[in-house]
C-alpha positions as semicolon CSV with decimal commas, in nm:
position;residue;x (nm);y (nm);z (nm)
1;M;-5,246;11,228;-11,224
2;R;-5,401;11,460;-11,475
3;H;-5,600;11,742;-11,327
4;R;-5,853;11,923;-11,541
5;V;-6,010;12,252;-11,447
6;R;-6,382;12,223;-11,500
7;G;-6,660;12,466;-11,557
8;G;-6,510;12,673;-11,837
9;S;-6,401;13,025;-11,766
10;R;-6,691;13,120;-11,542
11;G;-6,730;13,074;-11,179
12;G;-6,713;13,181;-10,822
13;I;-7,005;13,417;-10,829
14;I;-7,361;13,304;-10,888
15;P;-7,601;13,512;-11,097
16;P;-7,907;13,630;-10,905
17;R;-8,168;13,406;-11,062
18;I;-7,962;13,090;-11,031
19;Q;-7,878;13,177;-10,675
20;Q;-8,245;13,203;-10,586
21;S;-8,371;12,901;-10,773
22;E;-8,094;12,648;-10,727
23;P;-7,845;12,673;-10,440
24;M;-7,515;12,499;-10,488
25;G;-7,508;12,138;-10,381
26;M;-7,268;11,974;-10,143
27;I;-6,987;11,773;-10,288
28;S;-6,922;11,418;-10,180
29;S;-6,556;11,372;-10,261
30;V;-6,479;11,005;-10,315
31;M;-6,167;10,968;-10,104
32;R;-6,042;10,704;-9,865
33;S;-5,973;10,781;-9,503
34;G;-5,615;10,894;-9,484
35;D;-5,626;11,072;-9,819
36;V;-5,538;11,437;-9,803
37;P;-5,825;11,648;-9,934
38;G;-5,744;11,842;-10,248
39;P;-5,934;12,133;-10,399
40;V;-6,305;12,066;-10,426
41;A;-6,451;12,083;-10,776
42;A;-6,791;12,243;-10,739
43;P;-7,066;12,128;-10,971
44;A;-7,039;12,311;-11,297
45;A;-7,326;12,541;-11,354
46;S;-7,446;12,827;-11,553
47;P;-7,183;13,086;-11,603
48;A;-7,129;13,270;-11,314
49;L;-7,093;12,955;-11,093
50;E;-6,731;12,913;-11,170
51;D;-6,466;13,188;-11,126
52;P;-6,513;13,559;-11,062
53;K;-6,478;13,650;-11,430
54;P;-6,823;13,648;-11,579
55;S;-7,069;13,719;-11,311
56;C;-7,223;14,038;-11,190
57;S;-7,391;13,852;-10,915
58;K;-7,503;13,898;-10,560
59;A;-7,381;13,571;-10,415
60;E;-7,126;13,506;-10,145
61;P;-6,805;13,316;-10,222
62;C;-6,836;12,941;-10,174
63;K;-6,789;12,817;-9,820
64;V;-6,614;12,483;-9,795
65;C;-6,595;12,256;-9,490
66;Y;-6,392;11,935;-9,474
67;F;-6,471;11,694;-9,198
68;D;-6,331;11,356;-9,106
69;R;-6,357;11,112;-8,816
70;L;-6,679;11,260;-8,686
71;S;-6,972;11,077;-8,538
72;D;-7,273;11,032;-8,765
73;T;-7,479;11,255;-8,536
74;L;-7,236;11,543;-8,570
75;A;-7,205;11,489;-8,944
76;V;-7,582;11,513;-8,982
77;C;-7,580;11,834;-8,775
78;I;-7,324;11,986;-9,007
79;F;-7,534;11,892;-9,309
80;K;-7,859;12,017;-9,169
81;N;-7,783;12,315;-8,952
82;L;-7,467;12,500;-9,052
83;G;-7,589;12,624;-9,389
84;M;-7,263;12,540;-9,565
85;E;-7,290;12,582;-9,939
86;V;-7,028;12,320;-10,019
87;I;-6,941;12,033;-9,787
88;A;-6,672;11,783;-9,882
89;F;-6,640;11,485;-9,654
90;L;-6,378;11,214;-9,636
91;L;-6,507;10,873;-9,663
92;P;-6,700;10,627;-9,464
93;Q;-6,442;10,389;-9,337
94;V;-6,410;10,649;-9,061
95;C;-6,783;10,635;-8,978
96;K;-6,876;10,315;-8,796
97;R;-7,244;10,379;-8,846
98;W;-7,224;10,516;-9,200
99;S;-7,550;10,351;-9,300
100;T;-7,733;10,581;-9,057
101;L;-7,604;10,883;-9,248
102;A;-7,640;10,730;-9,593
103;S;-8,000;10,625;-9,537
104;A;-8,118;10,983;-9,475
105;E;-8,253;11,068;-9,820
106;D;-8,290;11,437;-9,749
107;L;-7,913;11,462;-9,696
108;W;-7,831;11,311;-10,034
109;K;-8,055;11,561;-10,208
110;D;-7,769;11,813;-10,180
111;C;-7,478;11,579;-10,259
112;H;-7,264;11,565;-10,571
113;L;-7,074;11,251;-10,674
114;F;-6,792;11,268;-10,925
115;Y;-6,639;10,980;-11,122
116;D;-6,284;11,046;-11,240
117;P;-6,106;10,786;-11,459
118;Y;-5,781;10,864;-11,278
119;M;-5,913;10,760;-10,938
120;S;-5,760;10,456;-10,775
121;E;-5,949;10,128;-10,791
122;S;-6,051;10,162;-10,425
123;K;-6,193;10,508;-10,492
124;K;-6,390;10,372;-10,787
125;R;-6,533;10,102;-10,564
126;N;-6,625;10,371;-10,313
127;F;-6,794;10,570;-10,588
128;F;-7,027;10,282;-10,669
129;H;-7,081;10,215;-10,299
130;F;-7,207;10,571;-10,254
131;L;-7,406;10,557;-10,572
132;N;-7,590;10,260;-10,427
133;K;-7,649;10,452;-10,101
134;A;-7,782;10,765;-10,272
135;P;-8,146;10,715;-10,368
136;I;-8,200;11,083;-10,448
137;L;-7,885;11,252;-10,574
138;H;-7,845;11,623;-10,639
139;A;-7,569;11,598;-10,899
140;L;-7,360;11,337;-11,078
141;T;-7,051;11,416;-11,286
142;L;-6,903;11,150;-11,512
143;E;-6,565;11,166;-11,679
144;L;-6,522;10,826;-11,838
145;E;-6,259;10,683;-12,065
146;Y;-6,360;10,415;-12,314
147;R;-6,185;10,158;-12,096
148;D;-6,427;10,249;-11,814
149;G;-6,739;10,197;-12,020
150;L;-6,802;9,826;-11,967
151;E;-6,717;9,842;-11,597
152;F;-6,947;10,139;-11,547
153;F;-7,238;9,966;-11,721
154;H;-7,178;9,650;-11,518
155;H;-7,218;9,845;-11,192
156;W;-7,491;10,071;-11,323
157;K;-7,729;9,781;-11,387
158;T;-7,778;9,727;-11,014
159;E;-7,654;10,048;-10,853
160;N;-7,817;10,369;-10,963
161;P;-8,011;10,646;-10,787
162;R;-8,386;10,672;-10,834
163;E;-8,355;11,046;-10,893
164;I;-8,087;11,283;-11,019
165;S;-8,149;11,650;-11,083
166;T;-7,811;11,753;-11,233
167;L;-7,603;11,555;-11,482
168;E;-7,261;11,658;-11,605
169;F;-7,072;11,472;-11,874
170;I;-6,704;11,531;-11,947
171;Y;-6,754;11,420;-12,303
172;D;-6,402;11,365;-12,443
173;N;-6,331;10,991;-12,471
174;M;-6,662;10,896;-12,312
175;P;-6,844;10,596;-12,462
176;P;-7,149;10,762;-12,625
177;N;-7,378;10,481;-12,504
178;V;-7,316;10,586;-12,144
179;M;-7,453;10,933;-12,213
180;F;-7,748;10,799;-12,411
181;T;-7,837;10,552;-12,134
182;M;-7,819;10,815;-11,860
183;L;-8,021;11,073;-12,051
184;K;-8,289;10,816;-12,127
185;R;-8,296;10,684;-11,768
186;Y;-8,354;11,031;-11,617
187;K;-8,539;11,206;-11,899
188;D;-8,827;11,305;-11,668
189;L;-8,605;11,408;-11,373
190;V;-8,302;11,608;-11,491
191;T;-8,336;11,985;-11,452
192;K;-7,975;12,079;-11,529
193;L;-7,750;11,927;-11,796
194;I;-7,384;12,016;-11,843
195;I;-7,182;11,870;-12,131
196;S;-6,818;11,979;-12,110
197;D;-6,501;11,942;-12,314
198;T;-6,685;11,890;-12,642
199;H;-6,403;12,020;-12,859
200;T;-6,361;11,697;-13,054
201;P;-6,563;11,692;-13,380
202;Y;-6,775;11,386;-13,297
203;N;-6,932;11,181;-13,572
204;I;-7,266;11,307;-13,697
205;P;-7,489;11,014;-13,586
206;D;-7,367;11,041;-13,224
207;V;-7,418;11,418;-13,215
208;K;-7,768;11,387;-13,356
209;E;-7,859;11,123;-13,100
210;V;-7,727;11,339;-12,815
211;W;-7,952;11,625;-12,926
212;N;-8,249;11,388;-12,965
213;H;-8,209;11,277;-12,603
214;V;-8,156;11,634;-12,481
215;Q;-8,478;11,747;-12,646
216;N;-8,663;11,466;-12,466
217;L;-8,569;11,593;-12,118
218;S;-8,912;11,705;-12,002
219;K;-8,800;11,903;-11,693
220;L;-8,477;12,052;-11,827
221;K;-8,427;12,412;-11,714
222;Y;-8,052;12,472;-11,747
223;L;-7,845;12,365;-12,048
224;I;-7,470;12,430;-12,042
225;I;-7,254;12,337;-12,342
226;D;-6,880;12,388;-12,295
227;G;-6,705;12,352;-12,629
228;A;-6,795;12,335;-12,995
229;G;-6,811;11,958;-13,053
230;L;-7,190;11,940;-13,018
231;L;-7,248;12,255;-13,220
232;E;-7,053;12,184;-13,538
233;H;-7,306;11,948;-13,692
234;K;-7,655;12,042;-13,805
235;A;-7,882;11,884;-13,548
236;K;-8,258;11,883;-13,597
237;F;-8,460;12,077;-13,341
238;L;-8,831;12,007;-13,308
239;K;-9,060;12,287;-13,194
240;D;-9,280;12,047;-12,999
241;A;-8,993;11,867;-12,821
242;P;-9,055;11,827;-12,444
243;C;-8,752;12,029;-12,333
244;W;-8,872;12,361;-12,479
245;K;-9,158;12,382;-12,229
246;S;-8,918;12,413;-11,935
247;L;-8,577;12,518;-12,074
248;Q;-8,500;12,875;-11,966
249;V;-8,123;12,903;-11,920
250;L;-7,867;12,851;-12,198
251;D;-7,494;12,881;-12,144
252;V;-7,268;12,824;-12,444
253;K;-6,896;12,860;-12,379
254;D;-6,609;12,882;-12,625
255;C;-6,817;12,894;-12,939
256;S;-6,697;13,045;-13,264
257;Y;-6,914;13,191;-13,539
258;E;-6,908;12,861;-13,727
259;D;-7,111;12,716;-13,442
260;M;-7,353;13,003;-13,403
261;N;-7,602;12,873;-13,657
262;T;-7,683;12,591;-13,414
263;V;-7,705;12,833;-13,122
264;Q;-7,940;13,058;-13,318
265;K;-8,165;12,759;-13,389
266;I;-8,179;12,673;-13,019
267;L;-8,262;13,032;-12,921
268;S;-8,532;13,050;-13,186
269;Q;-8,729;12,753;-13,051
270;H;-8,914;12,973;-12,799
271;H;-8,906;13,322;-12,644
272;N;-8,920;13,225;-12,277
273;W;-8,547;13,237;-12,205
274;T;-8,459;13,403;-11,875
275;E;-8,079;13,370;-11,886
276;V;-7,852;13,337;-12,188
277;Y;-7,473;13,335;-12,178
278;L;-7,278;13,336;-12,503
279;G;-6,910;13,353;-12,416
280;S;-6,588;13,374;-12,617
281;C;-6,767;13,437;-12,944
282;H;-6,667;13,638;-13,245
283;A;-6,911;13,920;-13,305
284;K;-6,872;13,994;-13,674
285;D;-7,194;13,825;-13,778
286;F;-7,395;13,805;-13,463
287;R;-7,717;13,947;-13,601
288;G;-7,936;13,636;-13,585
289;E;-7,860;13,554;-13,223
290;V;-7,925;13,907;-13,095
291;K;-8,240;13,931;-13,304
292;A;-8,365;13,608;-13,144
293;L;-8,279;13,738;-12,796
294;S;-8,452;14,070;-12,858
295;K;-8,782;13,880;-12,873
296;C;-8,735;13,737;-12,523
297;V;-8,939;13,976;-12,314
298;N;-8,868;13,786;-11,990
299;L;-8,490;13,789;-12,031
300;D;-8,332;13,855;-11,692
301;T;-7,960;13,797;-11,754
302;I;-7,755;13,804;-12,070
303;Q;-7,391;13,774;-12,169
304;I;-7,295;13,857;-12,526
305;P;-6,997;13,998;-12,713
306;F;-7,051;14,361;-12,803
307;C;-7,174;14,404;-13,161
308;K;-7,360;14,658;-13,370
309;E;-7,687;14,467;-13,316
310;F;-7,658;14,542;-12,944
311;K;-7,916;14,817;-12,991
312;L;-8,183;14,552;-13,066
313;L;-8,175;14,458;-12,698
314;E;-8,368;14,777;-12,623
315;S;-8,678;14,556;-12,617
316;C;-8,546;14,352;-12,321
317;R;-8,714;14,568;-12,057
318;M;-8,691;14,307;-11,778
319;L;-8,312;14,275;-11,799
320;D;-8,158;14,281;-11,451
321;S;-7,802;14,159;-11,522
322;L;-7,589;14,245;-11,824
323;I;-7,248;14,097;-11,909
324;I;-7,060;14,246;-12,204
325;D;-6,742;14,111;-12,367
326;C;-6,569;14,415;-12,517
327;L;-6,411;14,295;-12,841
328;E;-6,152;14,487;-13,039
329;E;-6,318;14,390;-13,369
330;T;-6,636;14,583;-13,282
331;V;-6,491;14,886;-13,100
332;K;-6,580;15,105;-13,400
333;E;-6,950;15,038;-13,328
334;V;-6,934;15,183;-12,975
335;K;-6,991;15,552;-13,059
336;G;-7,308;15,482;-13,257
337;I;-7,456;15,262;-12,984
338;V;-7,370;15,513;-12,710
339;L;-7,533;15,790;-12,912
340;A;-7,851;15,581;-12,952
341;M;-7,857;15,494;-12,582
342;N;-7,815;15,857;-12,478
343;K;-8,118;15,952;-12,687
344;S;-8,342;15,681;-12,541
345;T;-8,477;15,612;-12,193
346;L;-8,588;15,260;-12,283
347;Y;-8,260;15,068;-12,254
348;F;-8,261;14,826;-11,960
349;P;-8,482;15,020;-11,715
350;K;-8,437;14,753;-11,444
351;L;-8,062;14,702;-11,478
352;S;-7,896;14,656;-11,137
353;N;-7,604;14,421;-11,214
354;L;-7,338;14,512;-11,467
355;K;-7,027;14,323;-11,567
356;M;-6,790;14,434;-11,840
357;I;-6,486;14,242;-11,963
358;G;-6,197;14,416;-12,141
359;V;-6,307;14,780;-12,111
360;E;-6,048;14,999;-12,287
361;G;-6,043;15,301;-12,516
362;D;-6,388;15,377;-12,662
363;Y;-6,545;15,107;-12,446
364;V;-6,490;15,336;-12,147
365;T;-6,759;15,563;-12,295
366;L;-6,999;15,265;-12,309
367;L;-6,931;15,183;-11,943
368;L;-6,975;15,549;-11,848
369;C;-7,301;15,569;-12,045
370;L;-7,442;15,261;-11,870
371;V;-7,358;15,376;-11,516
372;K;-7,483;15,732;-11,584
373;K;-7,817;15,610;-11,719
374;H;-7,858;15,344;-11,449
375;L;-7,773;15,510;-11,122
376;E;-7,949;15,225;-10,939
377;I;-7,675;14,974;-11,032
378;S;-7,588;14,793;-10,709
379;H;-7,340;14,532;-10,832
380;L;-7,050;14,616;-11,063
381;N;-6,795;14,364;-11,192
382;L;-6,495;14,486;-11,395
383;V;-6,257;14,238;-11,556
384;S;-5,929;14,320;-11,735
385;C;-6,020;14,686;-11,780
386;K;-5,760;14,951;-11,867
387;M;-5,863;15,300;-11,763
388;N;-5,666;15,608;-11,667
389;P;-5,731;15,767;-11,323
390;M;-5,962;16,035;-11,465
391;E;-6,177;15,774;-11,641
392;V;-6,196;15,575;-11,318
393;L;-6,309;15,884;-11,127
394;N;-6,573;15,962;-11,391
395;V;-6,717;15,611;-11,374
396;F;-6,731;15,592;-10,995
397;S;-6,882;15,940;-10,964
398;C;-7,202;15,777;-11,101
399;T;-7,215;15,473;-10,872
400;A;-7,343;15,612;-10,543
401;N;-7,584;15,317;-10,501
402;L;-7,316;15,052;-10,545
403;E;-7,333;14,778;-10,279
404;K;-7,089;14,519;-10,414
405;L;-6,783;14,571;-10,630
406;Y;-6,581;14,298;-10,806
407;L;-6,241;14,376;-10,959
408;H;-6,062;14,105;-11,156
409;E;-5,726;14,139;-11,334
410;M;-5,710;14,514;-11,274
411;D;-5,382;14,704;-11,237
412;N;-5,278;14,826;-10,894
413;M;-5,315;15,198;-10,977
414;T;-5,679;15,148;-11,076
415;V;-5,745;14,955;-10,754
416;I;-5,574;15,229;-10,549
417;T;-5,775;15,506;-10,721
418;I;-6,100;15,321;-10,649
419;A;-5,993;15,261;-10,289
420;H;-5,931;15,634;-10,239
421;E;-6,280;15,710;-10,376
422;I;-6,431;15,462;-10,130
423;I;-6,241;15,611;-9,836
424;A;-6,350;15,958;-9,945
425;G;-6,713;15,847;-9,900
426;K;-6,808;15,855;-10,269
427;L;-6,972;15,509;-10,244
428;P;-7,183;15,543;-9,928
429;K;-7,383;15,221;-9,976
430;L;-7,086;14,997;-10,052
431;R;-7,069;14,690;-9,830
432;E;-6,838;14,443;-10,006
433;V;-6,531;14,463;-10,230
434;Y;-6,378;14,157;-10,398
435;V;-6,037;14,182;-10,566
436;H;-5,894;13,897;-10,774
437;E;-5,561;13,868;-10,960
438;C;-5,418;14,207;-10,874
439;Y;-5,039;14,239;-10,847
440;C;-4,827;14,504;-10,678
441;D;-4,454;14,525;-10,601
442;N;-4,399;14,890;-10,507
443;I;-4,476;14,992;-10,150
444;E;-4,560;15,347;-10,264
445;F;-4,839;15,207;-10,483
446;C;-4,945;14,907;-10,276
447;A;-5,297;14,790;-10,364
448;K;-5,322;14,561;-10,063
449;R;-5,241;14,843;-9,821
450;A;-5,500;15,069;-9,988
451;L;-5,766;14,798;-9,956
452;T;-5,676;14,737;-9,592
453;Q;-5,719;15,107;-9,525
454;I;-6,081;15,082;-9,649
455;Q;-6,164;14,825;-9,383
456;E;-5,985;15,022;-9,113
457;H;-6,151;15,349;-9,215
458;F;-6,504;15,209;-9,205
459;S;-6,456;15,004;-8,887
460;H;-6,527;14,684;-9,079
461;S;-6,870;14,797;-9,207
462;V;-6,721;14,752;-9,556
463;H;-6,588;14,398;-9,601
464;V;-6,286;14,377;-9,830
465;F;-6,175;14,041;-9,970
466;T;-5,808;14,067;-10,069
467;G;-5,727;13,697;-10,113
468;G;-5,670;13,756;-10,483
469;V;-5,409;14,029;-10,432
470;S;-5,052;13,917;-10,489
471;C;-4,840;14,167;-10,297
472;S;-4,461;14,158;-10,301
473;C;-4,414;14,514;-10,177
474;K;-4,126;14,555;-9,931
475;P;-4,145;14,816;-9,657
476;V;-3,913;15,111;-9,692
477;V;-3,631;15,083;-9,440
478;A;-3,542;15,426;-9,303
479;A;-3,174;15,524;-9,320
480;P;-3,009;15,528;-8,975
481;S;-2,972;15,874;-8,820
482;K;-2,629;16,029;-8,759
483;A;-2,680;15,996;-8,383
484;S;-2,746;15,623;-8,405
485;Q;-2,446;15,577;-8,631
486;K;-2,230;15,760;-8,377
487;R;-2,364;15,539;-8,094
488;K;-2,285;15,230;-8,299
489;R;-1,927;15,347;-8,359
490;D;-1,881;15,429;-7,991
491;Y;-2,010;15,083;-7,897
492;L;-1,775;14,909;-8,139
493;D;-1,483;15,115;-8,013
């Protein structure tokens, strides 16, 4: 069975605004009783809902609870009272009174159904059974092959929820009519739309029709496009289209400069954006996009590749969260931007969340400039950064107000240096440390041991999450003393 990782390169940590306005839904995994639960695919969402890479957010890691063979009463209690962010439950053959659970509309409001073309026939039947039981559905993800199109439409005629707030389409090989039908059916209900795997250059009429339907979504707030397939063709955007009145969050993943003309058009439709994520872009000619963003006075969160037009963002005074991709092609622009920022007090006065990806060389001076000028930063996320110990010490000498620290793909010496600073009391407000994809194999420089010492030193007032540390360090075995060797010889004799 093919398994596809969804949600692009972002995830795990939710940006502040998304966390407040839209908590993650529960996932109803369409599995038969007796199936062994696999990893749960959380609903794709705006950038920092996927893995720890992009986000500088304040959210907790996802909590997942599997339950099976429980009474309906207990199942309802779990839904209502335990506050789980993600609940996956195995299916209803195990619940004799399933209809009692399924008829509670307020429970379905937080459920997420997922259709996978590689499911067994019984799982597909279960999918449509649940679809018929879910009058108000939080999220629906469809990954259809062309061979599934007719069957899906046959079921959909009689079995479809009254309301859906989140739609996700895995677009490769999907019959376009399915997407058009769904978007039209829920045009006044959908608040979040995710279209993933759009790397195929689709024909122009289909792409234009997709954009026509998207622009007619009257309550759309979040738009996530993963891949360039919908951005390669010149779609027409109408200033008075219904979606622009509500659309505030744009997340475009894996786009190259060839696609940026479409992105610039989208950004230029209005200036009420609150969150914009532009990931994996080339920054050579990024002027138009940054210029459009600089007019968004309510911008709260932004992710962009570093470029010489970065200085235009000085006008974004409400910016709370900043994510910067440090690209080698624009490293020569760093010194000029840092000089301009040091001369001004107007850059990002409310900045409290900072994430930087790929800090190295001159980009260290940009990181140092940001933390020095924004001593109130409380959340710091560093991904794939290469800094020497002195640079690490300089950065963390300016982060006394740090409350949460995320380290992803950092070398063990950097992690150890930071751990020593924490133990030395240099980060008095720190409460949580997350470490992902860190490797160590030398007991003398063991990152996991250094992180454990933090928790021991602070009597668990600082919570350290070391699940992402891969430690293969072996303890040093002391050589036997001469006395013990003599005793061993005497015993053998």
